[in-house]
C-alpha positions in Angstrom: 25.8 -30.8 2.6 23.9 -29.2 -0.3 24.5 -25.5 -0.8 21.8 -23.2 -1.8 22.0 -21.9 -5.4 19.9 -19.4 -7.3 18.2 -22.1 -9.2 17.0 -23.5 -5.9 15.7 -20.0 -4.9 13.9 -19.6 -8.2 12.3 -23.1 -7.8 11.2 -22.3 -4.2 9.6 -19.0 -5.1 7.7 -20.6 -7.9 6.4 -23.3 -5.5 5.6 -20.7 -2.9 3.7 -18.6 -5.5 1.5 -21.6 -6.4 0.9 -22.5 -2.8 0.0 -18.9 -1.9 -2.6 -18.6 -4.6 -4.1 -22.0 -3.6 -4.1 -21.1 0.1 -5.4 -17.5 -0.1 -7.4 -17.1 -3.3 -9.7 -14.5 -1.7 -6.9 -12.0 -1.3 -6.1 -12.1 -5.0 -9.8 -11.7 -5.9 -10.2 -8.6 -3.7 -6.9 -7.1 -5.0 -7.8 -7.5 -8.6 -11.2 -5.9 -8.1 -9.7 -2.9 -6.3 -7.0 -2.4 -9.0 -9.5 -2.7 -11.8 -11.6 -0.1 -10.1 -8.7 2.3 -9.9 -7.8 1.7 -13.5 -11.4 2.3 -14.5 -11.5 5.7 -12.8 -8.4 6.8 -14.5 -9.3 5.5 -18.0 -12.8 7.1 -17.9 -12.2 10.4 -16.2 -10.4 12.9 -18.3 -8.4 15.6 -16.3 -7.3 17.5 -19.4 -3.8 18.0 -20.9 -3.2 21.7 -20.5 0.0 22.9 -18.8 -0.8 23.3 -15.0 -0.5 26.8 -13.8 -2.4 27.2 -10.5 -1.7 25.1 -7.4 -4.9 23.2 -7.9 -4.1 22.4 -11.5 -0.6 21.4 -10.5 -2.0 19.1 -7.8 -4.5 17.4 -10.2 -1.7 16.8 -12.8 0.6 15.2 -10.2 -2.2 13.3 -8.5 -3.1 11.7 -11.8 0.4 10.4 -12.2 0.6 9.3 -8.6 -2.5 7.3 -9.0 -1.3 5.7 -12.2 2.1 4.8 -10.9 0.6 3.3 -7.7 -1.0 0.6 -9.8 2.4 -0.8 -10.5 3.7 -0.3 -7.0 0.7 -2.3 -5.7 1.2 -5.0 -8.3 4.9 -5.2 -7.3 4.0 -5.6 -3.7 1.5 -8.4 -4.3 4.0 -10.2 -6.6 6.5 -10.1 -3.8 4.0 -11.4 -1.2 2.8 -14.2 -3.6 6.4 -15.3 -4.0 7.3 -15.3 -0.3 9.2 -12.0 -0.2 7.5 -10.5 2.8 10.1 -8.1 4.0 10.5 -6.7 0.5 6.7 -6.2 0.3 6.8 -4.1 3.5 9.4 -1.8 1.9 7.2 -1.3 -1.2 4.1 -0.8 1.0 6.0 1.9 2.8 6.5 3.8 -0.5 2.8 3.3 -1.3 1.8 4.7 2.1 4.0 7.8 1.4 2.2 8.3 -1.9 -1.2 8.0 -0.3 -0.3 10.5 2.4 1.0 13.0 -0.2 -2.2 12.6 -2.2 -4.3 13.4 0.8 -2.1 16.2 2.2 -1.7 18.2 -1.1 -5.5 17.8 -1.7 -5.9 19.9 1.4 -2.9 22.2 0.8 -2.1 22.2 -3.0 -0.1 25.4 -2.6 2.5 23.4 -0.5 3.5 21.3 -3.6 6.1 23.9 -4.4 8.0 22.7 -1.4 8.7 19.4 -3.0 12.3 19.1 -4.3 11.2 18.5 -7.9 9.4 21.9 -7.9 11.4 24.0 -5.4 14.8 23.4 -6.9 15.9 22.6 -3.3 17.6 19.2 -2.7 15.8 18.9 0.6 12.1 18.5 1.2 10.8 21.8 2.5 7.7 20.0 3.8 8.6 17.0 5.9 6.9 13.6 5.7 6.2 13.6 9.4 4.3 16.9 9.0 2.2 15.3 6.2 1.5 12.1 8.3 0.5 14.1 11.3 -2.0 16.1 9.3 -3.6 13.0 7.7 -3.1 10.2 10.2 -1.9 11.5 13.5 0.4 9.1 15.4 0.9 6.7 12.4 4.4 8.0 11.5 6.0 7.5 14.9 4.7 3.9 15.3 4.1 2.2 11.9 6.2 4.3 9.5 9.2 3.9 11.7 8.5 0.2 12.0 8.6 -0.2 8.3 11.8 1.8 8.2 13.5 -1.2 9.9 13.1 -3.1 6.7 13.9 -0.2 4.3 17.1 0.6 6.1 18.3 -2.9 7.1 17.5 -2.7 10.8 17.8 -5.7 13.0 14.0 -6.0 13.1 14.1 -6.9 9.4 15.4 -10.3 10.3 12.0 -11.5 11.5 10.8 -12.5 8.1 13.8 -14.8 7.4 14.1 -16.8 10.6 12.1 -19.6 12.1 12.3 -20.7 15.8 12.9 -24.4 16.3 9.8 -25.8 18.1 11.9 -27.9 20.5 14.9 -25.7 21.3 13.4 -22.3 20.7 16.5 -21.3 18.8 16.0 -19.0 15.8 17.6 -20.3 12.7 17.7 -18.8 9.2 15.2 -20.1 6.6 16.5 -22.6 4.0 15.6 -20.2 1.2 12.2 -18.9 0.2 9.5 -20.2 2.6 5.7 -19.7 2.8 4.7 -18.1 6.1 1.0 -17.7 6.4 1.0 -15.2 9.2 3.4 -12.8 7.5 1.7 -13.4 4.1 -1.6 -12.4 5.6 -0.2 -9.4 7.4 1.3 -8.1 4.2 -1.9 -8.7 2.3 -3.9 -7.0 5.0 -1.8 -3.9 4.6 -2.1 -3.9 0.8 -5.9 -4.1 0.9 -6.1 -1.4 3.5 -3.9 0.9 1.4 -5.9 0.0 -1.8 -9.1 1.0 0.0 -7.4 4.3 1.0 -6.4 5.0 -2.6 -9.9 4.3 -4.0 -11.3 6.8 -1.5 -8.5 9.3 -2.1 -9.5 9.3 -5.7 -12.8 10.9 -4.8 -11.0 13.4 -2.6 -8.4 14.3 -5.3 -11.1 14.5 -8.1 -14.4 15.2 -6.4 -16.1 16.0 -9.7 -15.3 12.4 -10.9 -18.4 11.3 -9.0 -20.5 13.5 -11.3 -18.6 12.8 -14.6 -18.2 9.0 -14.4 -21.0 6.8 -15.7 -23.5 5.3 -13.3 -22.1 1.8 -14.0 -18.6 2.8 -12.9 -19.9 4.7 -9.9 -22.0 1.6 -8.8 -18.8 -0.6 -9.1 -16.8 2.1 -7.2 -19.3 1.9 -4.3 -19.4 -1.9 -4.4 -15.6 -2.3 -4.3 -15.3 0.3 -1.5 -17.9 -1.7 0.5 -16.2 -5.0 -0.1 -12.8 -3.8 0.9 -14.1 -2.0 4.0 -16.0 -5.2 5.0 -12.7 -7.1 4.7 -10.9 -4.6 7.0 -13.8 -4.7 9.5 -13.7 -8.5 9.5 -10.0 -8.4 10.3 -10.8 -6.1 13.2 -13.4 -8.6 14.5 -10.9 -11.5 14.0 -8.4 -9.7 16.2 -11.0 -9.1 18.9 -11.4 -5.4 18.3 -9.3 -2.6 16.8 -5.7 -2.8 17.7 -3.1 0.0 17.5 -2.5 -0.6 13.7 -6.2 -0.5 13.0 -6.7 2.7 15.0 -3.8 4.6 13.7 -4.3 3.6 10.0 -8.0 4.3 10.1 -7.7 7.9 8.7 -5.9 6.5 5.7 -8.7 4.1 4.7 -11.7 5.9 6.2 -11.2 9.6 6.0 -13.6 11.7 8.0 
């Protein structure tokens, strides 16, 4: 019997990465276009460097960093998906979703930012995540945020990404290392692209004057990328035979009213 070693795992993830890119090239193309759009906004829209004093200034300063750090969180999630680490991608996506909800919530209520631990001096959050979620995407927290918590906090549900049912016996067995699973790969990518669309639209909410300050070339690309990503989400809805619970509850995140 051959025992699994790290060298085997490294070889497997390299093979899965190559297979994923060959099997699902469209996902990577859409992702790169979305990330490039976000980077273009940030690199061409100056928010100033003065010390923030008012709630609105404090929000703009923090939002700018949240958008920037999100680029690397998104990249991390896609690297994990590409390499076959689907459960780990769900955990990163959970953090990305939290950031998106905060961006949207504090855009409405910038004065509430003082309730964050880093600003209040209090170790506990004085404004709860569920409060923010219910304000931005009612119902999403109790269903999908708690589902992703299974993976972040090592719940039993987290096992689903690392088991395969024998087609004959129906018995679930552990995977022999890193394995490409198209359904889970697609599910994780769908979530990433939905969140990316949400971030691109949130940029216009956080910095509404960006649509006036940025060049017509950048604005045209902004609109194009929004349309392409929304078209992708709508195609997924059609593929599923109509909007399911995830589509409905997440809709305020990617298509704010």
